[in-house]
C-alpha positions as CSV (number, residue, x, y, z in Angstrom):
1,M,106.1,77.4,78.0
2,S,104.5,80.5,76.5
3,E,104.9,83.8,78.2
4,E,101.9,85.3,80.1
5,P,100.1,88.0,78.1
6,E,100.9,91.5,79.5
7,I,97.3,92.5,79.4
8,L,94.1,90.3,79.5
9,F,90.7,91.0,78.0
10,E,87.4,89.1,78.6
11,Q,83.7,89.6,78.5
12,R,81.9,88.7,81.6
13,G,78.1,89.1,81.1
14,P,77.7,92.8,80.1
15,I,81.1,93.8,81.4
16,G,84.4,94.2,79.4
17,L,87.1,93.2,81.9
18,V,90.7,94.4,81.5
19,T,93.4,93.0,83.7
20,L,96.9,94.5,83.8
21,N,99.1,91.3,84.0
22,R,102.7,92.1,84.8
23,P,102.6,91.7,88.6
24,K,106.3,90.8,88.9
25,V,107.2,94.3,87.6
26,L,104.3,96.1,89.4
27,N,102.2,96.0,86.2
28,A,104.4,98.7,84.6
29,L,102.7,99.9,81.4
30,T,104.4,99.0,78.1
31,Y,103.9,100.2,74.6
32,N,102.5,96.8,73.7
33,M,99.8,97.2,76.5
34,V,98.8,100.6,75.2
35,K,98.6,99.3,71.6
36,Q,96.3,96.5,72.8
37,L,94.1,98.4,75.2
38,H,93.1,101.2,72.9
39,P,91.5,99.3,70.1
40,Q,89.8,96.9,72.6
41,L,88.2,99.9,74.3
42,E,87.1,101.3,71.0
43,Q,85.6,97.9,70.0
44,W,83.7,97.6,73.3
45,A,82.4,101.1,72.9
46,E,80.6,99.9,69.7
47,D,79.5,96.6,71.2
48,D,75.9,96.8,72.4
49,S,76.4,93.7,74.6
50,I,78.9,95.6,76.7
51,T,77.4,98.1,79.1
52,A,80.5,99.0,81.1
53,V,84.3,98.4,81.3
54,V,86.2,97.4,84.4
55,I,90.0,97.6,84.7
56,Q,91.9,95.8,87.4
57,A,95.4,94.5,87.9
58,A,97.0,91.2,88.8
59,G,98.8,90.7,92.1
60,E,98.5,92.5,95.4
61,K,101.3,95.0,95.3
62,A,100.3,97.3,92.5
63,F,97.6,98.5,90.1
64,C,100.3,99.9,87.9
65,A,103.6,101.6,89.0
66,G,103.8,103.7,85.9
67,G,105.3,103.5,82.4
68,D,108.2,101.2,81.8
69,I,110.7,104.1,82.3
70,R,113.8,102.0,82.0
71,V,112.8,101.0,78.4
72,L,111.9,104.7,77.6
73,H,115.3,105.8,79.0
74,D,117.2,103.2,76.9
75,Q,115.2,104.0,73.7
76,G,115.4,107.8,74.2
77,K,119.2,107.6,74.7
78,A,119.5,105.6,71.5
79,G,117.4,108.3,69.7
80,S,114.6,105.8,68.9
81,P,111.4,107.4,67.6
82,E,109.5,104.7,69.6
83,V,109.6,107.0,72.8
84,I,107.7,109.8,71.2
85,N,105.4,107.2,69.4
86,F,104.7,105.7,72.8
87,Y,103.7,109.0,74.4
88,R,101.6,110.0,71.5
89,D,99.6,106.8,71.6
90,E,99.5,106.7,75.5
91,Y,98.0,110.2,75.5
92,R,95.5,109.3,72.9
93,L,94.5,106.3,75.0
94,N,94.1,108.6,78.0
95,R,91.8,110.8,76.0
96,T,89.7,107.8,74.9
97,I,89.3,106.8,78.5
98,K,88.3,110.3,79.6
99,R,85.7,110.5,76.9
100,Y,84.5,106.9,77.1
101,P,80.8,106.6,76.3
102,K,80.2,103.9,78.8
103,P,81.0,103.6,82.5
104,Y,84.7,103.0,83.0
105,V,85.4,101.5,86.4
106,A,88.9,101.4,87.7
107,L,89.6,99.2,90.6
108,M,92.7,100.8,92.1
109,S,94.5,98.7,94.6
110,G,98.2,98.9,95.6
111,I,100.7,101.3,94.0
112,N,99.2,103.5,91.3
113,M,101.5,106.1,89.8
114,G,102.3,107.7,86.5
115,G,101.1,105.7,83.5
116,G,98.8,103.7,85.8
117,V,97.0,106.9,86.8
118,G,96.4,107.6,83.2
119,V,94.4,104.4,82.7
120,S,92.5,104.8,86.0
121,V,92.0,108.3,87.2
122,N,90.8,109.5,83.8
123,G,88.0,107.1,84.0
124,S,84.4,107.9,85.1
125,R,84.3,105.7,88.2
126,R,87.5,105.5,90.3
127,V,87.2,102.9,93.1
128,A,90.1,102.7,95.5
129,S,91.0,100.0,98.1
130,E,92.8,100.3,101.5
131,R,96.0,99.2,99.7
132,L,96.1,102.2,97.4
133,T,99.3,104.3,97.2
134,F,98.8,107.1,94.6
135,A,101.5,109.5,93.5
136,M,102.7,111.5,90.5
137,P,106.4,111.4,91.2
138,E,107.7,112.6,87.8
139,T,109.5,115.7,88.9
140,G,111.9,113.4,90.8
141,I,113.0,111.7,87.6
142,G,113.3,114.9,85.5
143,L,109.8,114.8,84.0
144,F,106.5,116.4,84.8
145,P,103.1,115.0,86.0
146,D,101.6,113.8,82.7
147,V,98.9,111.3,81.6
148,G,96.2,113.9,82.3
149,G,97.8,115.5,85.4
150,T,97.6,118.9,83.5
151,Y,93.8,118.4,83.7
152,F,93.1,116.7,87.0
153,L,95.7,118.2,89.3
154,P,94.4,121.8,89.1
155,R,90.9,120.4,89.7
156,C,91.8,119.0,93.2
157,P,90.6,121.1,96.1
158,G,92.5,124.4,96.6
159,E,96.2,124.0,95.9
160,I,96.4,120.3,96.6
161,G,97.1,119.5,92.9
162,M,100.1,121.9,92.8
163,Y,101.4,120.3,96.0
164,L,101.1,116.8,94.6
165,G,102.6,117.7,91.2
166,L,105.7,119.5,92.7
167,T,106.4,117.2,95.6
168,G,105.3,113.7,94.3
169,A,103.6,113.2,97.7
170,R,102.0,109.8,98.2
171,L,98.3,109.5,99.1
172,K,96.5,106.6,100.8
173,V,92.8,106.0,100.1
174,A,91.3,108.6,102.5
175,D,93.4,111.3,101.0
176,A,92.8,110.1,97.4
177,V,89.0,110.4,97.9
178,Y,89.4,113.8,99.6
179,A,91.6,115.1,96.7
180,G,89.1,113.8,94.1
181,I,91.6,111.3,92.7
182,A,89.2,108.5,93.7
183,D,85.4,108.5,93.9
184,A,84.8,105.7,96.4
185,F,86.5,103.4,98.9
186,V,85.7,99.7,98.4
187,P,87.9,97.4,100.5
188,T,90.0,94.8,98.5
189,D,88.0,91.9,99.8
190,R,84.8,93.4,98.3
191,H,86.2,94.0,94.8
192,E,85.1,90.6,93.7
193,A,81.6,91.2,95.1
194,L,81.4,94.5,93.3
195,L,82.5,92.8,90.0
196,T,79.8,90.1,90.6
197,R,77.1,92.8,91.0
198,L,78.2,94.4,87.7
199,V,78.4,91.0,85.8
200,E,74.9,90.2,87.1
201,G,73.6,93.4,85.5
202,E,73.2,95.7,88.5
203,A,73.5,99.4,87.5
204,V,77.1,100.6,87.9
205,D,76.5,103.5,90.3
206,A,74.2,101.4,92.5
207,A,76.6,98.5,92.6
208,I,79.5,100.8,93.6
209,A,77.3,102.6,96.2
210,A,76.3,99.3,97.7
211,E,79.9,98.3,98.3
212,T,81.3,101.7,99.3
213,Q,82.5,102.2,102.8
214,A,83.5,105.4,104.7
215,T,87.2,106.3,104.8
216,D,89.0,107.4,107.9
217,D,89.7,111.2,108.2
218,A,92.0,112.5,105.5
219,P,95.3,113.9,106.7
220,L,95.2,116.2,103.6
221,A,92.1,117.9,105.0
222,E,94.2,118.8,108.0
223,L,97.0,120.2,105.8
224,Q,94.7,122.0,103.4
225,G,95.2,125.4,105.0
226,L,99.0,125.1,105.0
227,I,99.0,123.8,101.4
228,D,96.8,126.6,100.2
229,A,98.8,129.3,102.0
230,A,102.1,128.1,100.4
231,F,101.2,126.7,97.1
232,S,99.0,129.6,95.9
233,A,102.1,131.6,95.4
234,D,102.9,132.8,91.8
235,S,106.1,130.8,91.2
236,V,108.1,127.8,92.6
237,D,110.5,130.3,94.1
238,A,107.7,132.1,95.9
239,I,106.2,128.8,97.1
240,L,109.6,127.9,98.6
241,Q,110.0,131.4,100.2
242,R,106.5,130.9,101.9
243,L,107.5,127.4,103.1
244,D,110.9,128.8,104.5
245,T,109.1,131.6,106.2
246,D,106.6,129.3,107.8
247,G,109.5,127.2,109.2
248,G,107.3,124.5,110.7
249,E,108.1,120.8,110.4
250,W,105.8,120.1,107.5
251,A,106.8,123.3,105.7
252,T,110.6,122.6,106.1
253,K,110.2,119.0,104.9
254,T,108.1,120.0,101.9
255,A,110.6,122.7,100.9
256,E,113.4,120.1,101.2
257,T,111.4,117.7,99.0
258,I,110.8,120.3,96.2
259,R,114.5,121.3,96.2
260,S,115.5,117.7,95.7
261,K,113.5,117.5,92.4
262,S,114.7,118.6,89.0
263,P,114.6,122.4,89.0
264,L,113.6,122.5,85.4
265,S,110.8,119.9,86.1
266,T,109.4,121.9,89.0
267,R,109.4,125.1,87.0
268,V,107.7,123.5,84.0
269,A,105.2,121.5,86.2
270,Y,104.2,124.8,87.9
271,G,103.4,126.4,84.6
272,Q,101.7,123.3,83.3
273,I,99.3,122.9,86.3
274,R,98.4,126.6,86.3
275,A,97.7,126.5,82.6
276,G,95.7,123.3,82.8
277,A,93.0,124.9,85.1
278,E,91.8,126.9,82.0
279,L,92.1,124.1,79.3
280,D,89.8,121.3,78.2
281,F,91.2,117.7,78.4
282,E,92.3,117.6,74.8
283,D,94.2,120.8,75.0
284,C,95.8,119.5,78.2
285,M,97.0,116.4,76.5
286,S,98.3,118.4,73.5
287,L,100.3,120.5,76.0
288,E,101.7,117.4,77.7
289,F,102.8,116.1,74.3
290,R,104.8,119.4,73.7
291,L,106.4,119.0,77.1
292,T,107.3,115.3,76.6
293,N,109.0,116.1,73.3
294,R,111.2,118.7,75.0
295,F,112.0,116.6,78.1
296,M,113.0,113.6,75.9
297,A,115.5,115.9,74.2
298,A,117.0,117.2,77.5
299,P,119.3,115.6,80.0
300,D,117.3,115.5,83.2
301,F,115.0,112.6,82.4
302,Y,118.0,110.3,81.6
303,E,119.9,111.5,84.7
304,G,116.8,111.1,86.9
305,V,116.2,107.5,85.7
306,R,119.9,106.7,86.2
307,A,119.9,108.0,89.7
308,V,116.6,106.4,90.8
309,V,116.2,103.3,88.7
310,I,119.5,102.2,87.2
311,D,122.3,103.1,89.7
312,K,119.9,103.8,92.5
313,D,122.3,106.3,94.1
314,Q,119.5,108.8,94.6
315,A,121.9,111.6,93.8
316,P,120.9,113.1,90.4
317,K,123.0,115.9,89.0
318,W,120.3,118.1,87.5
319,Q,120.9,120.5,84.6
320,P,120.4,123.3,85.4
321,A,121.4,122.5,88.9
322,S,119.2,125.2,90.7
323,L,116.0,127.0,90.2
324,D,117.9,130.3,89.8
325,A,119.7,128.8,86.8
326,V,116.4,128.0,85.0
327,T,115.4,130.9,82.8
328,D,111.9,132.0,81.8
329,E,112.9,131.6,78.2
330,Q,113.9,128.0,78.8
331,V,110.6,127.2,80.4
332,A,108.6,129.0,77.7
333,G,110.4,127.0,75.1
334,Y,108.9,123.8,76.5
335,F,105.4,125.1,76.0
336,A,105.9,126.2,72.4
337,S,103.9,124.6,69.6
338,L,105.3,121.6,67.8
339,G,103.8,122.8,64.5
340,E,102.9,119.9,62.3
341,N,103.9,117.4,65.1
342,E,101.3,118.6,67.6
343,L,99.2,115.9,69.2
344,T,95.9,115.6,67.4
345,F,92.8,113.4,68.0
346,D,90.7,111.6,65.4
């Protein structure tokens, strides 16, 4: 019996339909999937019979739970160049999606994190279902919120992007729409109807509008004032100081969450998100590639994956072990140019 393809492509009427097809592993994104998706999108961009692209996922649990970090961990530990090649090609794919010349509709249902965010949130029409759970949890595994997080996080309302990037907080559909991570709420049981409208040639925005429903009130909206007050501070240490001074239940829990993450990751993510507010998308992706190169050569990613994915003891031993021990020079080194190895776009 032949193995199921990891990613499926078909043309339905004027629609190029992509289906992420690894439901047993929450549709985790592999290098093979990246290498298939990118040329297919470029081909459809040139095909006059295709008016829009729709990306969806098999199964009910997840749109995409992120990159296949166990594989990246193993390859990185072995010193394989495949890790950096994966990130280079993934980031180029993210940029193609961001600049796609035709409507790119992401039907986001279930878990959507990390690499899954890169192939959905960077698209022009982000449609979320009631099953959505969005997060950028990378600081918890010794990384940083990548796949375009440098660009979209600082463009969330107020300081919500900084909050999401440092804490890895999970958002349901109402919060995702409020934060600008999703554009519309369409219930799962109407996704097929939406796809049918598109296949029958209805204009993309009209079809989405016809199926869109109102969300419940967003809990994030209630927290906006607290988030802005704390996360507008000029460093991670200052954010923690404000949260500690606040002393309320939410502030205490949030500070505890940040302190559980890689200190180096949180310091770098802070600088990344602040920098991204002033950069265009291409420069954001080039910055992310610099950071990825540095993180892959440092211990925290491997320790984070060990603690969360492999041994599952949830007790990573970060290096450095505290924010105080992370130097400004160390952080600055992560942002330095890669010279001839900089990420470029054709």
